[in-house]
PALUMTOR-531239 format. One line per 4 residues: number of its first residue (from 1); for each residue y, x, z of N, C-alpha, C, CB. Coordinates in steps of 0.001 Angstrom, whole numbers, plus 500000, padded with zeros to 6 digits. Each point is the difference from the previous one (the first is absolute). Glycine has a CB too. Layout:
# PALUMTOR-531239
NUM) Y,X,Z,Y,X,Z,Y,X,Z,Y,X,Z ~ ...;
END
This chain:
# PALUMTOR-531239
1) 498810,500836,500000,501190,499164,500000,501255,500882,500000,498743,498166,501223 ~ 502345,501257,498287,501215,500783,499897,500608,500270,501363,500391,499026,497755 ~ 500571,501908,502290,500592,500329,501273,500858,498863,500535,499960,502392,499343 ~ 500699,496863,499780,500753,498830,500458,499044,499038,500690,501686,500260,498123;
5) 497176,499486,501243,499013,499083,500574,499495,500525,501336,499328,499269,497696 ~ 500321,502005,502361,499444,500568,501227,500977,499875,501154,498649,501587,498636 ~ 502614,498700,501099,500991,499932,501061,500184,498578,500501,501138,501976,499018 ~ 498992,497089,500054,500325,498646,500392,498832,499323,500682,501601,499878,498121;
9) 497179,500533,501607,498872,499378,500678,499947,500425,501460,498743,499930,497837 ~ 501676,501278,502414,500102,500386,501412,501050,499093,500621,499327,502444,499555 ~ 501493,497226,499852,500946,498974,500431,499573,498782,499218,501971,501619,500522 ~ 495175,494996,465444,498714,500486,499608,499202,500075,501282,500879,501302,497972;
13) 498021,499348,502151,499257,500184,501201,499816,501492,500212,498840,497770,499729 ~ 501316,502585,501493,499769,501397,500334,498517,500313,499884,501998,500006,501534 ~ 497719,501283,498332,498618,500452,500050,499590,499992,501467,500232,501438,497883 ~ 499021,497535,502482,499714,499797,501419,498647,500550,500408,501418,497985,499926;
17) 497918,502697,499140,498723,500591,500348,498916,498957,500167,501214,501847,501090 ~ 497638,498586,499393,498871,499093,500167,500225,499134,501236,498443,501654,498879 ~ 501601,496999,500956,500243,499139,501151,498785,499931,500919,501595,498672,498617 ~ 498471,502033,502497,498866,500079,500916,500312,499207,501269,499358,502272,499075;
21) 499690,496922,501364,500113,499339,501288,499077,500727,500956,500571,497749,498952 ~ 500024,502934,502041,499189,500741,500950,499531,499039,501089,501264,502157,499517 ~ 498873,498200,501716,499646,499124,501103,500894,498758,499978,499231,501986,501374 ~ 500144,496847,498529,500748,498762,499832,500973,499767,501152,498072,499059,498730;
25) 501471,501129,502494,500863,499754,501145,501180,500957,500020,498031,499163,501270 ~ 501739,502083,498291,501092,500969,499947,501051,499568,498984,498414,501829,500667 ~ 501120,497718,498167,500931,499576,498958,500782,498766,500460,498461,500936,498224 ~ 500846,498118,502389,500704,498823,500513,501023,500407,501051,497981,498579,499540;
29) 501678,502465,501225,500928,500477,501018,501292,500542,499413,498052,500519,501415 ~ 501866,500102,497386,501215,500483,499346,500991,498848,499799,498669,501814,498842 ~ 500800,497079,500647,500881,498889,499652,500410,499173,501209,498917,499940,497782 ~ 500168,499888,503188,500388,499274,501207,501041,500801,500784,497723,498909,500099;
33) 502156,502426,499878,500997,500843,500655,501353,499884,499340,498202,501556,500656 ~ 501805,498375,498006,501256,499887,499266,500676,498666,500280,499083,501498,498219 ~ 500143,497417,501745,500657,498710,500241,500435,499889,501460,498620,498941,498174 ~ 500639,501659,502748,500396,499983,501400,501298,500773,500212,497593,499810,500660;
37) 502522,501357,498696,501217,500807,500141,501199,499291,499361,498602,502104,499998 ~ 501179,497259,498854,501081,499265,499340,500470,498848,500887,499067,500618,497733 ~ 499993,498676,502859,500345,498886,500878,500734,500492,501242,498005,498735,499161 ~ 501553,502399,501389,500643,500559,501182,501432,500421,499691,497769,500773,500839;
41) 502434,499906,498018,501349,500394,499573,500890,498771,499860,499057,502006,498803 ~ 500406,496966,500562,500760,498784,499750,500460,499349,501312,498699,499664,497874 ~ 500409,500261,503096,500335,499366,501279,501020,500825,500774,497718,498976,500072 ~ 502093,502350,499941,500924,500841,500758,501400,499992,499391,498072,501437,500679;
45) 501991,498583,497984,501302,499967,499342,500675,498647,500197,499177,501657,498310 ~ 500032,497278,501666,500575,498670,500229,500624,499925,501391,498297,498978,498445 ~ 501038,501622,502553,500547,500020,501352,501289,500821,500056,497679,499743,500928 ~ 502316,501405,498399,501190,500853,500014,501175,499348,499290,498519,501989,500066;
49) 501194,497275,498854,501070,499368,499226,500370,498625,500536,499221,501259,498014 ~ 499929,498183,502867,500254,498666,500519,499829,498926,498951,501549,501001,501620 ~ 497445,499155,497531,499783,499046,498910,498535,499598,499942,501912,500999,498707 ~ 497779,498055,500436,498614,499616,499767,499256,501140,499323,500665,497580,499823;
53) 498045,502544,500459,499237,501041,499320,499838,499703,498520,498800,500454,502125 ~ 501560,498338,497472,499934,499630,498575,501368,500059,499332,498047,498537,500514 ~ 502898,502105,500150,501318,500231,499413,499836,500783,498694,501094,499985,502304 ~ 499682,499683,496654,499874,500711,498711,500144,501512,500105,500884,497975,498935;
57) 499847,502501,502072,500156,501448,500182,498674,500668,500372,502376,499618,500709 ~ 496655,499574,499706,498693,500518,500420,498884,499547,499058,500804,500000,502371 ~ 499564,499528,496451,498996,499464,499068,498937,501021,499616,501742,498474,499132 ~ 498626,502785,500829,499041,501038,499608,498763,499967,500885,501888,501418,499179;
61) 498289,498273,502089,498862,500013,500921,499062,498814,499770,501434,501177,501671 ~ 499135,497694,497951,499160,498847,499658,499168,500301,498764,501696,498442,501004 ~ 498930,502170,497997,499298,500310,498749,498863,500989,500243,502118,499581,498715 ~ 498160,501492,502010,498970,501014,500257,498884,499430,500864,501730,501805,499816;
65) 498639,497452,501228,498983,499414,500875,499070,499076,499208,501596,500148,501948 ~ 498984,498963,497248,499175,499060,499240,499121,500717,498985,501760,498262,500305 ~ 498779,502767,499044,499207,500764,499028,498822,500680,500681,502052,500368,498609 ~ 498214,500267,502536,498935,500700,500717,498934,499021,500493,501648,501766,500690;
69) 498774,497064,499769,499040,498992,500454,499120,499520,498848,501615,499289,501785 ~ 498993,500521,497048,499234,499537,498841,498983,501045,499547,501961,498610,499299 ~ 498430,502663,500719,499065,501052,499588,498899,500149,501041,501840,501198,498756 ~ 498496,498659,502517,498988,500023,501063,498956,498912,499749,501704,500894,501647;
73) 498747,497914,497966,499069,498904,499707,499138,500347,498787,501633,498332,500962 ~ 498973,502342,498058,499239,500385,498807,498927,501032,500345,502016,499528,498574 ~ 498311,501420,502293,499007,500983,500435,498871,499307,500760,501786,501781,500124 ~ 498562,497237,500700,498977,499240,500721,499096,499255,499028,501554,499758,501950;
77) 499046,499700,496999,499210,499301,498983,499069,500986,499286,501861,498306,499690 ~ 498655,502886,500034,499175,501033,499376,498769,500280,500861,502047,501017,498925 ~ 498157,499070,502382,498894,500258,500922,498958,498879,499928,501569,501267,501514 ~ 498896,497494,498475,499085,498855,499916,499251,499990,498666,501523,498690,501514;
81) 499211,501616,497433,499400,499994,498661,498956,501106,499866,502131,499059,499056 ~ 498211,502114,501462,499089,501140,499908,498717,499749,500782,501967,501519,499729 ~ 498149,497813,501417,498830,499756,500853,499154,498826,499512,501292,500917,501917 ~ 499204,498359,497105,499260,498854,499489,500249,498719,500766,498303,501579,499247;
85) 502620,498475,501742,500289,498796,500777,500860,499012,499229,499829,501359,502066 ~ 500783,499112,496846,500752,499134,499091,499463,500220,498605,502075,500066,501457 ~ 497617,498861,497848,499478,500090,498642,500691,498975,499128,497782,500817,500847 ~ 502281,499498,497859,500575,499080,499035,498947,499620,498979,502283,500999,500331;
89) 497594,497705,499440,499114,499515,498954,500841,499761,498753,498408,498936,501687 ~ 501719,502122,497524,500839,499943,498814,499126,500014,498751,501874,501161,501228 ~ 498531,498109,497729,499231,500021,498753,499866,501412,499466,500788,497694,499483 ~ 498081,502605,499917,499776,501353,499459,501017,500350,498932,497574,499769,500492;
93) 502960,499216,498853,500959,500253,498916,501409,500269,500503,498617,498558,498553 ~ 501582,501351,502776,501345,500204,500546,500493,501415,499709,499520,498321,501809 ~ 501636,501803,497521,500516,501350,499716,500494,500661,501275,500645,499283,497685 ~ 499140,502007,502410,500471,500796,501135,499638,499374,501352,501868,500806,498558;
97) 496863,498995,501710,499603,499415,501280,500438,500884,501164,498043,498902,498878 ~ 502180,500476,502269,500418,500749,501186,498873,500910,500455,501544,498133,500686 ~ 498773,503132,499556,499026,500929,500555,500712,500941,500954,498562,499851,497925 ~ 500682,501016,502717,500582,500886,501006,501074,500900,499416,497848,499943,501222;
101) 501902,500579,497564,500977,500899,499376,501321,499282,499762,498134,501272,498911 ~ 501786,497468,500657,501216,499226,499758,500791,499829,501297,498862,498792,498099 ~ 500443,500888,503009,500683,499766,501270,500634,501290,500502,498387,498149,500547 ~ 500919,502985,499301,500557,501286,500442,501270,500336,499230,497696,500790,500594;
105) 502274,498979,498095,501186,500278,499187,501147,499087,500413,498539,500735,498084 ~ 501136,497998,502189,501046,499049,500403,500623,500413,501336,498797,498155,498768 ~ 500402,502337,502156,500539,500462,501285,501009,501117,499764,497853,499370,501172 ~ 501790,501573,497960,500895,501126,499721,501275,499525,499306,498011,501526,499828;
109) 501839,497594,499186,501179,499506,499276,500900,499166,500915,498667,499997,497865 ~ 500728,499203,503008,500806,499198,500921,500735,500889,500997,498382,498099,499748 ~ 501009,503035,500619,500667,500936,500909,501191,500644,499303,497823,500441,501190 ~ 502025,499865,497533,501117,500517,499196,501123,498978,499937,498406,501383,498638;
113) 501230,497363,501129,500993,498937,499912,500699,499795,501343,498645,498900,498195 ~ 500634,501288,502897,500601,499884,501331,501148,500990,500153,497794,499246,500946 ~ 502012,501983,498592,501060,501009,500057,501204,499566,499167,498272,501796,500340 ~ 501490,497747,498437,501097,499622,499106,500737,498773,500539,498729,500948,498040;
117) 500515,498050,502404,500631,498801,500566,500752,500330,501283,498194,498587,498992 ~ 501248,502311,501820,500660,500384,501236,501341,500663,499743,497774,500262,501052 ~ 502271,500598,497937,501259,500681,499669,501014,499006,499449,498743,502127,499530 ~ 500791,496952,499648,500892,498961,499475,500568,499149,501138,498683,499955,497850;
121) 500467,499699,503121,500458,499203,501136,500976,500786,500868,497833,498752,499972 ~ 501953,502566,500139,500935,500834,500760,501382,499981,499342,498091,501472,500763 ~ 501928,498543,497913,501285,499941,499294,500696,498661,500263,499099,501546,498216 ~ 500133,497365,501718,500576,498680,500280,500552,499962,501425,498386,498919,498376;
125) 500837,501568,502575,500429,499986,501403,501259,500835,500204,497620,499684,500703 ~ 502429,501473,498648,501173,500868,500130,501245,499333,499423,498506,502009,499877 ~ 501350,497316,498997,501137,499299,499404,500491,498883,500910,499129,500549,497718 ~ 499939,498736,502896,500385,498939,500920,500742,500576,501217,498015,498636,499235;
129) 501544,502530,501209,500679,500658,501111,501428,500367,499623,497804,500882,500810 ~ 502364,499643,497980,501336,500355,499507,500899,498766,499979,499015,501860,498606 ~ 500443,497013,500953,500789,498761,499932,500424,499549,501391,498772,499335,497918 ~ 500304,500731,503047,500296,499543,501365,501010,500928,500676,497694,498999,500162;
133) 502193,502310,499562,500851,500998,500669,501154,500457,499106,498007,500755,501312 ~ 502401,498416,497754,500998,500415,499002,501317,500443,500633,498949,498420,498397 ~ 501364,501075,502800,501274,500351,500631,499932,501283,500820,500525,497589,500062 ~ 498279,502945,500145,499858,501225,500792,500578,501186,499224,497928,499071,501135;
137) 502721,501864,499549,500645,501132,499310,499061,500769,499075,501513,500184,501943 ~ 497260,500116,498530,499101,500787,499168,499555,499214,498773,499229,501231,502033 ~ 500624,497453,498101,499608,499179,498856,501147,499913,499001,498429,498676,501458 ~ 502786,501261,499048,501153,499998,499096,500035,501266,499157,501269,498596,501637;
141) 498402,502537,498994,499961,501266,499266,498947,499937,498897,500759,501243,502062 ~ 498079,498236,498276,498917,499888,499014,500413,499085,498853,498297,500387,501812 ~ 502277,498463,498523,500375,499033,498963,501114,500528,499106,499320,498161,501531 ~ 501575,502659,499024,501073,500572,499180,499444,500932,498927,501552,499826,501956;
145) 497294,500762,498315,499389,500924,499050,499285,499266,498857,499731,501645,501867 ~ 500087,497062,498301,499277,499213,498999,501004,499235,499157,497983,499790,501512 ~ 501995,500450,497172,500988,499373,499115,499745,498511,499838,500245,502164,498797 ~ 498486,497462,501095,499643,498589,499853,498862,499686,500969,500726,499982,497553;
149) 499274,498800,503034,498936,499641,500950,498603,500172,499421,501575,498399,501032 ~ 498273,501362,497684,498692,500120,499361,499470,501421,499992,500604,498070,498602 ~ 500277,502904,501633,499577,501404,500014,499439,500424,501356,501730,500474,498274 ~ 498387,498659,502709,499537,500348,501338,498484,499844,500081,502210,499279,500985;
153) 497089,501830,499126,498552,499956,500157,499625,500886,501182,499643,499573,497510 ~ 499079,500414,502848,499578,500741,501191,500254,501490,499844,498269,498263,500440 ~ 501522,502261,498373,500194,501434,499797,501455,500398,500235,498112,500002,498353 ~ 502826,499193,501143,501420,500320,500210,500391,499803,501466,500500,499321,497626;
157) 498898,499675,503038,500269,499783,501432,499536,501217,500803,499751,497489,499708 ~ 499059,503027,499967,499475,501170,500700,500869,501227,499715,497666,499042,499868 ~ 502719,501156,498875,500850,501138,499636,501307,499977,500786,498987,500015,497705 ~ 501670,498819,502297,501288,499893,500676,499852,500101,501518,500825,498587,498113;
161) 498052,500924,502394,499754,500117,501449,499831,501462,500394,498914,497728,500019 ~ 500363,503015,499152,499820,501429,500280,501329,500744,499873,497623,499870,499170 ~ 503137,499828,499780,501278,500684,499781,500992,499721,501126,499610,499853,497538 ~ 500199,499014,503142,500887,499658,501121,499336,500262,501351,501085,498269,498558;
165) 497866,502558,501408,499333,500505,501209,499391,498901,500872,501590,501891,499950 ~ 497970,497034,499414,499299,498954,500741,498528,500349,500201,501597,498316,499072 ~ 497834,502419,499981,498594,500391,500105,499885,501506,499785,499238,497720,499183 ~ 499789,502932,501463,499834,501454,499853,499331,500355,498679,499848,500209,502484;
169) 500222,501062,497174,499479,500461,498719,498504,499761,499875,501796,501708,499940 ~ 497491,498392,501148,498545,499822,499936,499634,498595,499539,499734,501686,501826 ~ 500945,497304,498709,499739,498621,499584,500489,499769,498574,500188,499237,502388 ~ 500926,501379,497270,500527,499896,498639,498979,500549,498998,502367,500212,500879;
173) 497020,500914,499453,498982,500579,499112,498788,499088,499862,500770,502280,500659 ~ 498821,497074,500427,498867,499071,499940,500328,498800,499116,499287,500727,502299 ~ 501924,498748,497828,500408,498900,499135,499942,500416,498533,501472,499112,501830 ~ 499040,502066,497862,500015,500450,498608,498588,500214,499459,502215,501076,500415;
177) 496893,499358,500432,498598,500107,499610,499470,498625,499598,499683,501973,501554 ~ 500612,497032,499247,499553,498631,499707,500604,499499,498696,499769,499553,502454 ~ 501522,500693,497341,500650,499552,498767,499403,500699,498771,502112,499564,501302 ~ 497608,501730,498824,499404,500741,498880,498642,499419,499609,501206,502067,500754;
181) 497987,497604,500245,498679,499440,499724,500133,498614,499386,499022,501324,501899 ~ 501882,497865,498652,500249,498675,499442,500420,500066,498535,500648,499223,502273 ~ 500285,501692,497426,500478,500124,498622,498884,500433,499063,502272,500560,500863 ~ 496904,500354,499600,498882,500473,499179,499026,498869,499701,500243,502282,500999;
185) 499445,496919,500014,499028,498916,499843,500527,498877,499114,499092,500563,502244 ~ 502160,499064,497972,500531,498804,499344,500698,500259,498678,500247,499065,502230 ~ 500381,502100,497644,500878,500211,498853,499532,501092,499045,501834,499239,501436 ~ 497076,501447,498904,499563,501090,499124,498490,499970,499779,501921,501378,500810;
189) 497505,497410,499275,498558,499840,499739,499157,500916,500878,500537,499363,497651 ~ 499960,500920,503551,499319,500840,500989,499886,501463,499582,498740,497992,500682 ~ 502013,502408,498286,499986,501399,499545,501100,500775,500714,499086,499314,497738 ~ 500551,501808,502865,500972,500796,500754,500922,500768,499066,498361,500203,501874;
193) 502926,499811,498452,500982,500773,499235,500116,501427,500506,501243,497899,499549 ~ 498194,502342,501623,500096,501327,500606,498749,500276,500817,502516,499840,500068 ~ 497292,501414,500257,498868,500383,500856,500498,500190,501419,498812,501107,498064 ~ 500494,498276,502881,500341,500176,501412,498746,500436,500717,501840,498254,499912;
197) 498212,502901,500721,498833,500548,500697,500277,500111,501494,499342,501269,497930 ~ 499795,498095,502830,499999,500173,501459,501324,499639,500662,498335,501781,499676 ~ 502483,497384,499661,501250,499626,500660,500086,498501,500249,501099,501948,498919 ~ 497782,497359,500935,499969,498600,500387,499683,499891,501481,499288,499328,497682;
201) 501196,499588,502920,499736,499803,501425,498549,499619,500244,502373,499309,500325 ~ 496930,500259,498651,498577,499685,500125,499210,500808,498982,500538,497675,500824 ~ 498341,502930,499554,499212,500808,499070,499230,499165,498987,499808,501698,501779 ~ 500264,496964,498339,499237,499128,499115,500715,499731,498686,498993,498966,502004;
205) 502062,501795,497706,500788,499801,498786,500140,501328,499268,501256,498079,501064 ~ 498528,501875,497624,500176,501200,499184,500737,499640,498720,497898,501016,500956 ~ 503077,499815,498697,500757,499796,498764,500007,501284,499181,501441,498262,501127 ~ 498188,501613,497604,500062,501120,499081,500658,499532,498715,497933,501052,501011;
209) 503053,499683,498536,500794,499593,498848,499113,499660,498804,501874,501442,500822 ~ 498403,497392,498596,499280,499574,498809,498677,499319,500281,501087,501842,498848 ~ 498529,498078,502435,498738,499357,500348,500263,498800,500910,498781,502206,499775 ~ 500216,496930,500310,500141,498844,500872,500025,500436,501461,498838,498564,498296;
213) 502044,500800,502447,500065,500279,501433,498689,499543,500648,502545,499743,500011 ~ 496983,501030,500944,498765,499670,500709,500354,499579,501423,498653,501631,498581 ~ 500999,497137,501755,500260,499472,501339,498749,499270,500473,502499,499776,499536 ~ 497008,500588,501618,498825,499326,500545,500429,498742,500755,498773,502208,500177;
217) 500246,497013,500244,500295,498819,500820,500765,500403,501256,497933,498857,499126 ~ 501620,502221,501525,500672,500460,501212,501437,500422,499712,497793,500739,500913 ~ 502438,499789,497889,501353,500393,499622,500940,498816,499967,499051,501865,498687 ~ 500482,497027,500742,500830,498797,499949,500238,499446,501397,499110,499489,497716;
221) 499877,500598,503142,500166,499529,501376,501042,500853,500720,497607,499184,500040 ~ 502308,502136,499815,500982,500897,500617,501416,499682,499519,498238,501784,500169 ~ 501899,498020,498526,501319,499712,499436,500559,498693,500562,499363,501234,497903 ~ 499773,497781,502264,500451,498710,500536,500392,500138,501467,498507,498791,498374;
225) 500727,502002,502387,500405,500293,501382,501394,500624,500011,497581,500325,500678 ~ 502630,500630,498439,501299,500667,499961,501128,499012,499723,498870,502085,499218 ~ 500881,496961,499884,501023,499005,499677,500405,499216,501239,499091,499827,497676 ~ 499931,499676,503087,500356,499128,501125,500739,500760,501096,498008,498592,499485;
229) 501654,502685,500711,500689,500757,501042,501333,500562,499515,497783,500568,500976 ~ 502271,499901,497793,501266,500492,499477,501032,498882,499920,498766,501747,498706 ~ 500790,497062,500925,500943,498876,499955,500481,499654,501410,498861,499108,497928 ~ 500239,500946,503050,500411,499725,501387,501066,500989,500445,497720,499075,500509;
233) 502085,502204,499152,501001,501016,500354,501342,499694,499336,498171,501712,500251 ~ 501773,497916,498469,501222,499707,499246,500722,498793,500589,498950,500957,497929 ~ 500294,497992,502383,500602,498791,500552,500653,500287,501350,498293,498606,498793 ~ 501006,502142,502050,500580,500332,501307,501264,500850,499848,497705,499892,501020;
237) 502299,500969,497967,501183,500829,499761,501198,499133,499627,498525,501895,499263 ~ 501267,497074,499940,501089,499099,499623,500590,499309,501222,498916,499647,497774 ~ 500243,500037,503194,500443,499263,501190,500278,500911,501198,498678,498061,499184 ~ 501155,503252,500652,500255,500916,501086,499042,499829,501153,502346,500007,499327;
241) 496395,499623,500355,498985,499761,501024,499171,501258,500242,499915,497574,499349 ~ 499405,502458,501783,499108,501116,500276,498850,499983,499009,500623,499960,502440 ~ 498792,501200,497316,499017,500148,498925,498658,499404,500337,501166,502036,499327 ~ 498486,497766,501919,498659,499524,500356,500094,498764,500871,499108,502333,499853;
END
């Protein structure tokens, strides 16, 4: 797991490799841990902000929690299907019948989608925060840098927050890592524009120029953990709250 994840716990398609399901309970634990941490972040931030845990500023946590819960259910279904406790009586002529390989691939793809949806939800939540705190001095500075409201996205919010010393360089670098991976996956058919060696926060990611980015299931989980904690840090910085 990445260092952001390790610290906070104490407190096209990518080349995803062979989709392997190891110990079922261990894999389910990855996702139950993620949804539990997302729910915990959501509740603690709601208390600090004095708002409902379903406030739009906290939408990212609802999205990640629900995604992790759904994948956990899918892994449980895989276990039932593999053991023969669940069977389908499908016509022999049915194209692409459900099998173990299909379910394993779907688990991996859904985990990838969880990362992408989580980042999108973080952007929505950050924009809602900007709208609510529009009168705050630091938000005014950020908004002055944006020529049109439509240009305000999470990447520019993070850039301006770092430039105004709201977040430290280490968190800024983690955000940029996430943005680079997102751009590669969504806008470049998963083909890397550059080679990055040993500088990712998680070892489950590899990028080599001209080749498809390689991200394992654990890599997507690590990235999603980073999103929920980095966003919490950013939100607390906007409100001048303690970090934990």
